[in-house]
C-alpha positions as CSV (number, residue, x, y, z in Angstrom):
1,M,-73.6,131.6,170.0
2,V,-70.3,130.8,168.3
3,S,-67.5,133.3,169.1
4,P,-65.6,134.9,166.2
5,S,-62.7,133.1,167.1
6,S,-64.3,129.5,167.3
7,N,-64.8,127.3,164.2
8,G,-68.4,126.1,165.6
9,A,-69.4,122.4,165.6
10,D,-68.5,122.1,161.7
11,G,-65.2,123.4,162.6
12,D,-64.7,121.0,165.3
13,Q,-65.9,117.9,163.0
14,M,-63.4,118.7,160.2
15,E,-60.5,119.1,162.8
16,T,-61.3,115.9,164.2
17,A,-61.8,114.1,161.0
18,N,-58.2,115.1,160.2
19,K,-56.7,113.5,163.2
20,I,-54.8,110.4,163.7
21,R,-57.4,108.0,165.3
22,V,-55.9,105.4,167.9
23,V,-57.0,102.7,169.9
24,V,-54.7,101.7,172.9
25,A,-54.7,98.3,174.0
26,D,-52.7,97.5,177.1
27,D,-53.7,95.5,180.5
28,S,-51.7,97.9,182.5
29,T,-54.1,100.8,183.5
30,I,-51.4,103.0,184.5
31,Y,-49.4,102.7,181.3
32,R,-52.3,102.9,179.1
33,N,-53.7,105.9,180.9
34,N,-50.3,107.6,180.4
35,V,-50.1,106.8,176.6
36,C,-53.6,107.9,176.2
37,L,-53.0,111.3,178.0
38,M,-49.7,111.8,175.9
39,I,-51.7,111.0,172.6
40,R,-54.5,113.3,173.8
41,L,-52.0,116.4,174.2
42,Q,-51.3,116.1,170.4
43,K,-53.3,118.3,168.1
44,D,-53.0,115.7,165.2
45,M,-54.2,112.6,167.2
46,E,-57.0,111.4,169.2
47,V,-57.9,108.3,171.3
48,V,-60.9,107.0,170.1
49,A,-61.0,103.8,172.4
50,E,-59.1,101.8,175.2
51,A,-58.9,98.0,175.7
52,E,-57.4,96.1,178.4
53,N,-57.2,92.8,176.6
54,G,-56.9,91.2,173.1
55,W,-60.6,90.4,172.6
56,S,-61.3,94.1,173.8
57,A,-59.0,95.4,171.4
58,I,-60.5,93.5,168.2
59,E,-63.9,95.0,169.3
60,Q,-62.9,98.4,169.7
61,V,-61.1,98.2,166.3
62,Q,-64.5,96.9,164.6
63,T,-66.4,99.3,166.5
64,H,-64.2,102.7,166.0
65,K,-62.3,101.7,162.7
66,P,-59.1,103.5,163.9
67,D,-56.1,104.4,162.0
68,I,-53.6,102.8,164.7
69,L,-53.6,100.2,167.3
70,L,-51.1,100.4,169.5
71,I,-51.3,96.9,171.4
72,D,-49.4,95.3,174.0
73,I,-47.9,91.9,173.4
74,R,-48.5,90.0,176.8
75,M,-52.5,90.4,177.7
76,P,-54.9,88.2,179.2
77,F,-57.5,86.4,177.2
78,I,-56.0,86.7,173.8
79,D,-52.5,88.1,173.6
80,G,-51.4,91.0,171.1
81,I,-50.0,88.8,168.6
82,H,-53.2,86.6,168.1
83,A,-55.1,89.8,168.5
84,T,-52.8,91.4,165.7
85,R,-53.4,88.4,163.3
86,E,-57.2,88.8,163.7
87,I,-57.1,92.5,163.1
88,A,-54.7,92.4,160.2
89,S,-57.0,89.9,158.3
90,R,-60.4,91.6,159.1
91,F,-59.3,95.3,159.0
92,R,-56.7,95.8,156.4
93,D,-56.4,99.8,156.8
94,V,-55.7,99.4,160.4
95,K,-52.0,99.9,161.2
96,V,-50.9,97.8,164.2
97,I,-48.0,98.7,166.3
98,G,-47.2,96.3,169.0
99,M,-45.3,97.3,172.3
100,S,-43.9,95.1,175.0
101,A,-41.9,95.7,178.4
102,H,-40.4,92.2,177.8
103,D,-37.0,91.7,176.0
104,D,-37.6,89.0,173.6
105,C,-36.2,89.1,170.2
106,D,-38.8,87.1,168.6
107,Y,-41.5,89.7,169.0
108,G,-40.7,91.4,166.1
109,D,-40.8,88.4,163.9
110,K,-43.9,87.2,165.5
111,L,-45.5,90.3,164.9
112,R,-44.5,90.7,161.3
113,Q,-45.7,87.3,160.8
114,S,-49.2,88.4,162.2
115,G,-49.4,91.5,160.1
116,A,-48.1,94.1,162.2
117,W,-46.6,97.5,160.9
118,G,-44.2,98.0,163.7
119,Y,-42.8,97.3,167.2
120,L,-41.8,99.4,169.9
121,D,-40.2,98.8,173.4
122,K,-42.2,100.3,176.2
123,A,-39.1,101.9,177.5
124,C,-38.9,104.1,174.3
125,V,-39.3,107.9,174.8
126,L,-42.6,109.7,174.1
127,G,-41.2,111.3,171.1
128,D,-40.4,107.7,169.4
129,L,-43.9,106.5,170.1
130,L,-45.5,109.5,168.7
131,S,-43.3,109.7,165.5
132,T,-43.9,106.3,165.0
133,I,-47.6,106.7,165.0
134,Q,-47.2,109.7,162.5
135,K,-44.7,107.6,160.2
136,A,-47.3,104.7,160.4
137,C,-50.0,107.0,159.1
138,S,-47.8,108.8,156.4
139,V,-47.0,105.7,154.5
140,A,-48.8,103.0,152.7
141,I,-49.9,100.0,154.5
142,V,-47.1,97.7,154.4
143,P,-46.5,95.1,157.1
144,L,-43.2,95.2,159.3
145,T,-40.3,93.8,157.5
146,A,-36.9,92.2,158.9
């Protein structure tokens, strides 16, 4: 029985359909779990999949067709830059936001050339990460610019 305050299954599906769908790809289980937890606490976002390397990120994007892919730059098997290039060429509607804990000024340029929408330092505060996801979904698909 559905209570009067509940929207029922149809309401839940509509609510889910309006959420920003995110795949989180990072080889650090602790970091990935923390980012996923933060996203799951947001009413307008949902984590649809997680990946621990670049190959898995590509597979999860292909399977789940997210709005956003948050991807670590340095991962095993295929790094975030190469995975971004593949995703940007095959899944034009997915906005890729690269992340790194390593201080390398070339990452922004490499990501732009690969088709990423943006780049964040992993040291950014939660609000910056969440607002970047929201901003990416509120603008037309335009790759990261210098």
